[in-house]
SETI-813251 format. One line per 5 residues: number of its first residue (from 0); their letters; for each residue x, y, z of C-alpha. Coordinates in Angstrom, 2 decimals. Each point is the difference from the previous one (the first is absolute). Example, Ala and Ser with C-alpha at 12.3 -4.5 7.8 and 13.67 -1.06 7.14 Angstrom:
% residues 2
0 = as = 12.30 -4.50 7.80 | 1.37 3.44 -0.66
***
This chain:
% residues 429
0 = mknqt = 14.21 -15.79 -12.94 | 0.39 -0.49 4.23 | -2.74 -1.70 1.66 | 0.00 0.96 3.77 | -2.71 -1.45 2.60
5 = raeir = 0.67 2.21 3.25 | -1.61 2.06 2.83 | 1.00 3.35 -0.17 | -0.58 2.26 3.37 | 0.70 3.78 -0.41
10 = yylsp = 0.57 2.05 3.40 | 0.38 3.23 0.69 | 2.61 1.14 2.35 | 1.22 3.46 1.97 | 3.19 0.77 -1.53
15 = qkapi = 1.53 0.20 3.55 | -0.68 -3.64 0.18 | 1.53 -0.93 -3.42 | 3.56 -0.38 1.17 | -0.94 -2.19 2.93
20 = vrktl = -2.00 -2.35 -2.42 | 3.01 -0.34 -2.48 | 2.34 -0.80 2.81 | -2.08 -2.50 1.19 | -0.70 -1.42 -3.56
25 = ahlmn = 3.66 -0.08 -0.35 | 0.56 -2.30 2.65 | -2.65 -2.25 -0.94 | 0.56 -0.26 -4.29 | 2.50 0.63 -2.55
30 = rnifp = 0.31 3.80 -1.16 | 0.36 0.75 -3.93 | 2.03 3.03 -0.28 | -0.63 2.05 -3.29 | 2.86 2.89 -0.86
35 = kpynq = -2.66 2.57 -0.72 | -2.58 0.07 2.71 | -3.02 2.10 -1.48 | -2.63 -2.01 -2.01 | -1.54 2.33 -2.48
40 = tlyfn = -3.44 -1.63 -1.35 | -2.31 1.09 -2.82 | -3.63 -1.25 -0.44 | -1.59 0.05 -3.33 | -3.62 0.90 -0.37
45 = nslhe = -2.18 2.56 -1.62 | -2.65 2.58 1.00 | -2.60 -2.54 -0.43 | 1.75 -2.57 2.21 | -0.41 -2.65 -2.60
50 = vpfty = 2.41 -2.23 1.45 | -1.84 -2.72 1.92 | 0.28 -0.12 3.53 | 1.86 -3.18 0.15 | 2.76 1.04 -2.34
55 = sirar = 3.06 2.24 0.88 | 2.27 1.24 -2.77 | 3.18 1.75 1.50 | 3.35 1.09 -1.10 | 2.79 0.34 2.67
60 = ryenr = 3.43 0.65 0.55 | 2.39 0.62 3.04 | 1.74 3.31 0.59 | 1.85 1.64 2.40 | -2.38 2.76 0.72
65 = plrtk = -3.90 0.34 -0.05 | -1.80 1.35 -2.89 | 0.17 3.88 0.29 | -3.22 1.95 0.86 | -0.20 0.76 -3.43
70 = fhldp = 1.46 -2.09 -2.71 | 0.33 -0.94 -3.64 | 1.22 -3.34 -1.25 | 2.47 -0.76 -2.57 | -1.65 -2.51 -2.44
75 = kekwi = 3.47 -1.26 -0.59 | 0.63 -1.25 3.43 | -0.37 -3.71 1.12 | -2.72 -1.36 2.17 | -1.06 -3.40 0.95
80 = fefkt = -3.47 -0.59 -1.52 | -2.53 -2.13 2.42 | -3.34 -1.47 -1.22 | -2.00 -1.83 2.76 | -3.44 -1.23 0.19
85 = tksvn = -2.00 -1.77 2.91 | -2.59 -2.41 0.16 | -2.07 -1.79 2.76 | -0.07 -3.68 0.01 | -1.63 -2.07 2.67
90 = grfir = 0.66 2.86 2.84 | 3.69 0.93 -1.18 | 1.30 2.54 -2.38 | 2.65 -1.21 -2.51 | 1.84 2.71 -1.33
95 = ykrra = 1.50 -0.31 -3.69 | 2.99 2.27 -0.38 | 1.98 1.11 -3.15 | 3.06 2.05 0.24 | 2.76 1.04 -2.71
100 = eelpl = 3.38 1.87 1.12 | 1.64 2.82 -0.97 | -2.51 1.22 -2.69 | 0.08 3.96 -1.29 | -2.81 1.48 1.18
105 = keile = -1.01 1.02 -3.43 | -0.74 -3.61 -1.09 | -1.91 -0.92 3.27 | -2.37 2.96 -0.87 | -0.12 -1.39 -3.52
110 = rvgri = -0.88 -3.49 1.11 | -2.45 1.36 2.70 | -1.52 2.15 -2.80 | -0.90 -2.99 -2.08 | -2.00 -1.36 2.78
115 = rrlge = -3.52 -0.48 -1.14 | -1.42 -2.92 2.11 | 0.86 -1.04 3.65 | -1.70 -3.47 0.47 | -3.57 0.62 -0.94
120 = tsiph = -0.02 3.96 0.40 | 0.49 2.11 -3.26 | 2.46 2.86 0.13 | -1.09 2.39 -2.62 | 1.85 2.97 1.21
125 = klvph = 3.99 0.18 0.69 | 1.52 -1.07 2.89 | 2.50 2.55 1.49 | 2.08 0.57 2.97 | -2.69 1.12 2.78
130 = saasy = 1.35 0.12 2.99 | 3.58 -0.78 2.08 | 1.30 -0.66 3.06 | 3.66 -0.03 1.37 | 1.35 -1.47 3.45
135 = trshf = 2.79 -1.66 1.54 | -0.21 -3.95 0.36 | 1.71 -2.31 2.37 | -0.78 -3.56 -1.35 | 0.11 -2.91 2.38
140 = lensr = -0.02 -3.91 -0.99 | -0.42 -3.15 1.99 | 1.43 -1.93 -3.15 | -0.65 0.06 -3.59 | -3.38 -1.79 0.21
145 = girvt = -1.00 1.24 3.49 | -1.51 3.31 1.49 | 0.76 3.30 -1.24 | -0.03 3.33 1.96 | 0.56 3.27 -1.38
150 = vdedl = -0.24 3.19 2.17 | -0.48 3.25 -2.29 | 0.95 3.66 1.47 | 0.13 3.32 -0.84 | -3.19 -0.44 -2.48
155 = rfyqf = -0.85 2.64 -2.48 | -2.64 -0.22 -2.47 | -0.64 1.99 -3.39 | -2.38 0.66 -2.80 | 1.13 0.38 -3.88
160 = nenlt = -1.39 2.94 -1.71 | 1.27 -0.72 -3.97 | 3.12 -0.48 -2.10 | 1.48 -2.09 3.00 | -0.10 3.19 2.46
165 = gkmld = -1.17 -0.78 3.44 | -0.65 1.85 3.46 | -0.03 -1.45 3.67 | -3.55 -0.48 1.74 | 1.31 -0.77 3.48
170 = ksdha = 2.35 -1.63 2.24 | -1.01 -2.85 2.27 | -0.04 0.17 3.59 | 0.74 -3.56 0.63 | 2.28 -2.93 -1.32
175 = vvelk = -1.61 -2.84 -1.68 | 1.14 -3.79 1.08 | -1.35 -2.50 -2.59 | 0.20 -3.76 0.95 | -0.27 -2.52 -2.73
180 = ippnr = -0.53 -3.30 0.95 | -0.18 -3.42 -2.03 | -3.02 -2.38 0.91 | 2.21 -2.59 1.83 | 1.50 2.84 2.22
185 = tssel = -3.23 1.85 1.16 | -0.28 -2.22 3.17 | 3.75 -0.14 0.70 | 2.03 1.26 2.94 | 1.60 2.96 -1.95
190 = atelq = -3.52 1.35 -1.50 | -1.41 0.21 3.42 | 2.88 1.44 1.47 | 0.23 2.32 -2.71 | -3.40 1.40 0.70
195 = hilhk = 0.51 -0.16 3.70 | 2.85 2.40 -0.71 | -2.18 2.55 -1.76 | -2.81 -0.19 2.19 | 2.53 0.70 3.07
200 = edayq = 1.05 3.42 -2.09 | -3.76 0.92 -0.65 | 0.01 -0.74 -3.53 | -3.38 0.15 -1.87 | -1.10 -1.24 -3.26
205 = glskk = 0.29 2.27 -3.01 | -0.48 0.57 -3.68 | 2.23 -0.52 -3.07 | 2.12 2.90 -1.13 | -1.99 0.07 -3.43
210 = attfn = -3.62 0.20 1.87 | 1.82 2.80 2.20 | 0.85 2.16 -3.44 | -3.66 -0.73 -1.06 | -1.22 1.27 3.39
215 = liadr = 2.22 3.09 -0.13 | -1.14 0.69 -3.75 | -3.44 0.10 0.84 | 0.45 2.03 3.24 | 1.90 2.69 -2.41
220 = lrdlg = -2.98 0.05 -2.69 | -2.55 0.34 2.90 | 2.07 2.88 1.41 | 0.26 1.42 -3.60 | -4.28 -0.48 -0.26
225 = kayep = 0.65 -2.46 -2.91 | -1.04 -3.24 2.17 | -3.37 -0.46 1.65 | -0.17 0.79 3.70 | -2.61 -1.79 1.86
230 = prhdt = -2.14 2.40 2.21 | -0.80 -0.65 3.44 | -2.74 -2.58 -0.10 | -1.92 -2.47 2.52 | -1.74 -1.90 -2.73
235 = eieak = 1.14 -2.49 -2.88 | -1.56 -1.14 -2.89 | 1.87 -2.71 -1.83 | -0.81 -2.71 -2.68 | 2.34 -2.85 -0.25
240 = islds = 0.91 -2.43 -2.73 | 2.11 -3.11 -0.22 | 2.83 -0.28 -2.00 | 2.61 -2.47 -1.18 | 3.56 0.88 0.45
245 = ddedv = 0.63 -0.34 -3.41 | -3.10 2.54 -1.06 | 1.83 3.32 0.98 | -0.23 1.24 -3.60 | -3.42 0.36 0.57
250 = fheir = 0.54 3.05 2.39 | 1.89 1.83 -3.05 | -2.55 -0.95 -2.60 | -3.13 1.32 2.37 | 2.08 3.32 0.21
255 = kdiss = 0.35 -0.05 -3.70 | -3.71 -0.52 -0.75 | -1.16 2.76 2.46 | 2.84 2.64 -1.70 | -1.94 -0.78 -3.33
260 = geldg = -3.41 0.41 1.52 | -1.22 -3.54 -0.08 | -1.43 0.28 3.37 | -2.70 2.41 -0.28 | -0.39 2.84 2.52
265 = frlsp = 3.62 -0.40 1.27 | 3.44 1.28 -1.04 | 3.45 -0.16 1.30 | 0.47 2.76 2.51 | 1.78 2.90 -1.99
270 = gygdv = 2.18 1.28 3.31 | 1.49 -3.30 0.51 | 1.36 -1.96 -3.18 | 2.43 -2.11 1.01 | -0.42 -3.53 1.89
275 = metgk = 0.86 -0.16 3.61 | 2.06 -2.85 1.36 | 0.39 -0.59 3.80 | 0.91 -2.70 2.52 | -0.89 0.03 3.80
280 = lhqyv = 0.18 -2.53 2.83 | -3.16 -0.73 1.91 | 0.15 -1.87 3.23 | -3.02 -2.12 0.81 | -0.54 -1.47 3.65
285 = ltpqn = -2.23 -2.95 0.87 | -2.49 1.21 2.66 | -1.49 -2.28 2.60 | -3.44 0.04 -2.08 | 2.26 -1.96 -2.62
290 = dyvrv = 0.20 2.63 -2.42 | 2.84 2.11 -1.70 | -0.01 3.96 0.35 | 2.80 2.18 -0.96 | 1.65 1.95 2.31
295 = epktq = 2.00 3.19 -0.87 | 2.60 1.57 2.44 | -0.28 3.64 0.34 | 2.56 1.82 2.05 | 0.53 -2.13 3.55
300 = sqfiq = -3.28 -1.60 0.30 | -1.71 -2.54 -2.21 | -3.26 0.98 -2.26 | -2.36 -2.30 -1.52 | -1.61 0.76 -3.30
305 = vrenl = -3.70 -1.02 0.48 | -2.17 -0.75 -3.03 | -3.65 -0.46 1.65 | -3.37 -0.46 -1.36 | 1.45 -1.99 -2.97
310 = eiard = -2.91 -0.77 -2.47 | -0.43 -1.17 -3.31 | -1.92 3.04 -1.91 | -2.70 -0.54 -2.52 | 1.14 1.25 -3.34
315 = pynlg = -1.71 0.66 -3.18 | 1.55 -3.22 -1.86 | -0.20 -2.70 2.61 | 3.53 -0.39 0.35 | -0.01 -0.76 3.46
320 = nvikr = 3.70 1.39 0.70 | -0.40 3.61 0.80 | 1.04 0.39 3.74 | -1.08 3.00 2.46 | 1.64 0.19 3.19
325 = heqvr = 0.77 2.69 2.49 | 3.69 0.41 1.13 | 1.47 1.46 3.01 | 3.40 0.12 1.74 | -0.17 -0.79 3.53
330 = ptrln = 2.18 -0.50 3.03 | 0.79 -3.61 0.53 | 1.40 -2.18 2.98 | 0.92 -2.85 -2.68 | 3.73 -0.59 0.05
335 = ptmmp = 1.49 -1.41 -3.13 | 2.90 -1.73 1.79 | -2.35 -1.83 2.25 | -2.53 -1.16 -2.11 | 0.14 -2.19 -3.29
340 = srvlq = 0.40 2.13 -2.73 | 0.88 0.17 -3.88 | 1.45 2.62 -2.40 | -1.22 0.23 -3.15 | 1.70 2.09 -2.88
345 = rkrky = -2.24 1.73 -2.41 | 1.30 1.63 -3.31 | -2.64 1.97 -1.84 | -0.49 1.71 -3.39 | -2.88 2.53 -0.51
350 = fmvek = -0.85 2.78 -2.24 | -3.22 2.22 0.58 | -3.18 0.37 -1.75 | -2.74 2.72 0.30 | -3.56 0.59 -1.39
355 = thgrg = 0.01 1.88 -3.23 | -2.95 1.72 1.35 | -0.84 0.77 3.47 | 2.08 -0.86 3.19 | 2.06 -3.26 0.69
360 = eyavv = 3.33 -0.99 -0.03 | 1.28 -3.76 0.31 | 3.03 -2.14 0.13 | 0.37 -2.80 -2.20 | 2.40 -2.24 1.80
365 = idrtt = 2.12 -3.38 -0.43 | 1.77 -1.48 2.95 | 2.08 -2.77 1.04 | -0.12 -1.05 3.29 | 2.88 -2.22 1.61
370 = hkghe = 0.47 -2.14 3.18 | 3.36 -2.15 0.17 | -0.67 -1.95 -3.19 | -3.41 0.32 -0.83 | -1.91 2.69 -2.13
375 = lyqme = -3.39 1.70 -0.68 | -0.78 2.23 -3.15 | -2.93 2.01 -0.07 | -1.46 3.26 -1.77 | -1.71 2.42 1.99
380 = iddvl = -2.32 3.04 -1.05 | 0.41 2.45 2.94 | -1.77 2.85 1.29 | 0.22 1.75 3.35 | -2.53 2.26 1.62
385 = nspsf = -0.47 2.17 3.07 | -3.35 -0.54 2.18 | -1.90 -0.01 -3.40 | -3.71 0.67 -0.42 | -1.96 -2.78 -1.32
390 = stear = -0.04 1.23 -3.72 | 3.57 0.61 0.06 | 0.80 -3.57 1.29 | -2.66 -1.39 -2.53 | 1.73 1.98 -2.92
395 = sisdv = 3.41 -1.44 0.98 | -1.25 -3.65 0.29 | -1.45 0.31 -3.57 | 2.83 1.30 -1.49 | 2.59 -2.36 1.67
400 = atian = -2.51 -2.89 -1.35 | -0.03 1.62 -3.58 | 3.73 0.02 -0.24 | 0.21 -3.65 1.65 | -2.61 -1.18 -2.39
405 = yvvde = 1.64 1.08 -3.23 | 3.11 -1.86 1.15 | -1.79 -2.84 0.81 | -1.99 -0.18 -3.10 | 2.77 1.21 -2.20
410 = ysmtp = 2.69 -2.44 1.33 | -1.81 -2.96 1.16 | 1.24 0.63 3.48 | -1.71 -1.41 3.46 | -1.23 2.16 2.88
415 = ttltk = 0.98 -0.69 3.29 | -0.43 1.51 3.41 | 3.12 -1.81 1.50 | 1.83 2.42 2.71 | 3.76 -0.20 0.82
420 = gewlm = -1.29 -1.17 3.52 | -1.68 -3.00 -1.26 | 2.45 -1.03 -2.63 | 2.85 0.17 2.98 | -2.68 -2.54 1.90
425 = slpn = 0.21 -2.16 -2.85 | 3.60 -0.45 -0.08 | 2.22 -2.98 1.76 | 1.51 1.19 3.41
***
């Protein structure tokens, strides 16, 4: 297994500017030429998203064309099998990667199908091809131990149905440039120049291809009415629970408990059977008041997500972790390019719970937030309301606290009120 320590920065770039960047890179670095330009990649998971956030199980091959709009894979064809996991150690992400060349897809399916544990997380249900991506890749190297840059174009994303059959979800409207920089090269002249080149061409940070497929699948399920769509709201009720990076198994155990009727008065929402997994980037700007606020770009102007009147609600279990806050989106003159800012990547898994009798629907969430080599794990019980009455708000607080109290009591977990902005303030510059 190969141990890699490196910074990875992913940028989105206009397709029209990708040839300019490729030409510039060819003058600065050595280019790897592949006889077959298209990378076809399969991602393994299941409908419960039991693969932990930090694992990636993939099969890939190089072909002369992308995957078709609708396709069926031949189990006899040869693929490269890749197994990768990431750990945060002292503010750096260390990647462990295992790779096997030229395996029949049938053998890869058998290997993955036998996986019953990943780290501390059990995998009770079979892992299968879940989503896929195809793209052309240009690969540039400083040297064998130096900086690597890849430029991916003509990105297409897919979802599997069954029996190795899949269909395309969408095409990308951008190219992707990935910088892979060893720790001893992060302050090098080349690293600085590469980021300057991308900034000059209006590149901006983006998500992984795997996260993009998960987002597209969640969007498709919402369009079909099979995934929860949060209603218009201005108030959030949220209970936060601390989580260790090795305790992701708890999320699935809680879902199983609720499915079995262990949490009195609540059940899984019957209309939303799958676990949803999504990934997003959030930009936080350091204001003159020395706190971080999240800035959301909308069309040609900047909007700030304002969370006002944050208070710790009185809950019936005295957990002290139920937060009530009002939310608004307002125009702002804050310019992230002119002020200190940080970009967070947030990966979330959630399932929906509803009251057995009466009204109320709640999200049980686990998320992993990262900034550079740092990570934060939390669980949340969420509800959103629109200008609620006193009684509606009190009911929501009680229900959220009831679910949170079960989690804290049953799994010996710790309530917390730590927000993403507070976490960012605690990180070194």
